[in-house]
N, C-alpha and C positions, 0 to 999 in steps of 0.2 A: 699951820695949825688946823685949818679946816680940812685939809686933805688927810691928815693923819687921823682926825676924828672920824671922817667918813669911812676910812679903811677899817678902823677898829669896829665901827658899827656894822659894816657889812660882814666882817668876820664873826661878830657875835651872832648876827642873824643866821649865818650858815650853821653855827654850832647848835643854835636852838632848833633849826630845821632838822638837823641830823638826829638830835635827841628825840624830837617829835616822831620822826619816822621809826626810830628804834623802839619807842614806846608802843606805837600802834602795831608795828610788825606787818609782814606780808599777809594779805588775805588768804593765801594758799597754805601758809605754814600752820602746822598743828599747834594748838594751845598748849600751855605749860602742863606737863603731866600726861599728855595724849599718848606718847609712845608706850607708857606703862599700861594704860587702859587698853590700847590696841593689842598688846601682847597677851593681856588677860583674856580678852575676847577671843583671840586666836586659840589660846589654850582651851577655853571652854568649848569652842566649836569643834576643836580636834577631839576632845573627850566625848562630845555628843556623837560625832561621826563614828568614833570607835565603838560606842555603845550600840548604835544603829547597825554597824557592820557585824558586831557580835550577835545581835538579835537575829539578823538576817541569816548568819551562818548556822545558828541553831535551828532556825525554821527550815532551812534547806537540808539539814541533816549533816552538814559538813563537819561540825565540831564533834559529833558522836557517831560519825559514819553515815551511811546511806539512810535517809529518813525512813525508807521502807523497812529497815531493820527493826525500828521501834514499833512498827505496826503489827499488832497481834495477827498471826496467820489465821486464815479462815479455818474453822474447825473441819477436820477431815471427816467425811461421812463414815459412819460405822459400817463396816462390811456387813452385807446381809447375812443374817444367820443362815448357816447351812442347815437345810431341812434334815431332821433326824430320819434315818432309814426306817421304812415301815416295818413293824414287827410282823414276822411271818406267823400267821395264826396256825395253831395245831390242826385246825380244820382242813387246811389245804396241804399239809405235809405230815402225814401220820404213819403210813406204812410203805414208804418207798423201799424198793428192794435194796438190800445191802450189797456192797461191792462184791464182785466175783460171782454174781448170779444166785446168791443165797435166796432161799424161799421167802416170800413175803408173808406167809402165814405158816404157823406150826402149831403144835399142841404142847400142853403142859399139864402135869399132874397136880391136882389141888384137892382140898377137902371136899370139893363139889364134884370131883371126878376129873376125867380128861376133858380139857376145854381148849378152845381155840385162842391163840395169842398171835400177836404180830411178830415181825422179825426181831424186835427188841425184847420180846418176852412179855409185852403188856397185854393184859386181858382184853378180849374183844366181847362186845355185848350186842344183843338184839333188842330193838325197841318195838314192843308189841303194838304200838300205835301206827307202825308202818303197815299200811294195807296194800295188797296187790304187789308187794315187793318193792314199793317205791319209798325212798327216804323222805321223811317229813320233819326230822329234827333240824331246824335251821335257826339262824340268828342267835337269840339268847340261849336257846336250848343247845345249840352247837358249841357254845362257849364251855358248857359243862360236859357235853358229850360230843366231842369232835368226830366227824366221820373218818373212817379208815380209808384214806385216799391212796390209790395205787398209781405210781408213775411208771410208765413203760409197760413192758409185757408182763402179764401175771404169771408168776411161778409159785407152785405150791409144794414142791419137794416130793415127799413120799405119800402125801395125802391124795385122796381121790379127786382128781381134777374135775370130774363131772359135778361135784358139789359146789364148785366156786365159779362165780361169774363177776362181771362188773356192771354197775349201774350208774347213770349220770346223777350227780348230786345237784340239787337246785342252785347251790352257790358256786358250782363249777367243779370240775375234776371227776375222775372215775372212782366210785366208791366200791370197796370190796363187799361182796355179797356171798353168803353161805346158805344154800337152800333158798328159802323164801325171804331170808333176812339180810337187809343191809347191815353191815357191822360198824360198830362205834367203839371208841375208847372212852374212858372215864377220867375226868380231871382230878378226881379224888384218889385215884390210884397213883402212888408215888414211887413204886418199885415193881419190878417184874414179879408176877405171882400174886399181886394184890387183887382182891375181888371185892373191893369196898362198894362197888355199884350194884352188886347182886341184890335183886328184889326191890330196888329203889322205885318207889311209887307204884309198886306192883306191876310195872311195865318194862323194867330193864332186867335182862337175864343173860347169863353166860350161855355160850353155844358149844355144843359137842362137835366132834369132827365130822359127823354125818349131816350137819346143818340144822339140827333141831335144838330147841332151847332146853336148858336144864333149869327147872324151877323148884 
């Protein structure tokens, strides 16, 4: 009887011990519900990693191409404006000889008589303020009364060559001269044969083929 009771007691103690161990569990084993929590954390971390990766990709330009493509290009400097060609003033190109050796000075018949004109038929004038045969109409004056500048050798056709010479104009170039008078054109004459400058200021007059003024 004693032996049987002892055996049953030992067996009962073993069962109790096993139940106690099962209730406490292994210190290293995860608590109930831990696997689900771990999976959630893993999913959250993965999402965070993906977000970070996406942000990095956009910053590097990988998602939308090279990041330099989204950078506004530096403004191209505007090309320097080409300087407008200087306007050739009438004062420096007025009575150049026509092609083929045509005379640089000729005559025309007007209400004032026979007067001197340039190769284009424009009336030539003398300026009474020119003393000693030297031209004095310059700057603003020359804008209205450009000197009759000759380029190249002077040719006068059938006119008396002894009447005509050349004189240096203060602004440059060789000015046609008849007798004692350097010759000028008038900006107010718009067509061959015009004599709108005649008597202007009582100092501008047309010139005859002999080099004298017609007043």
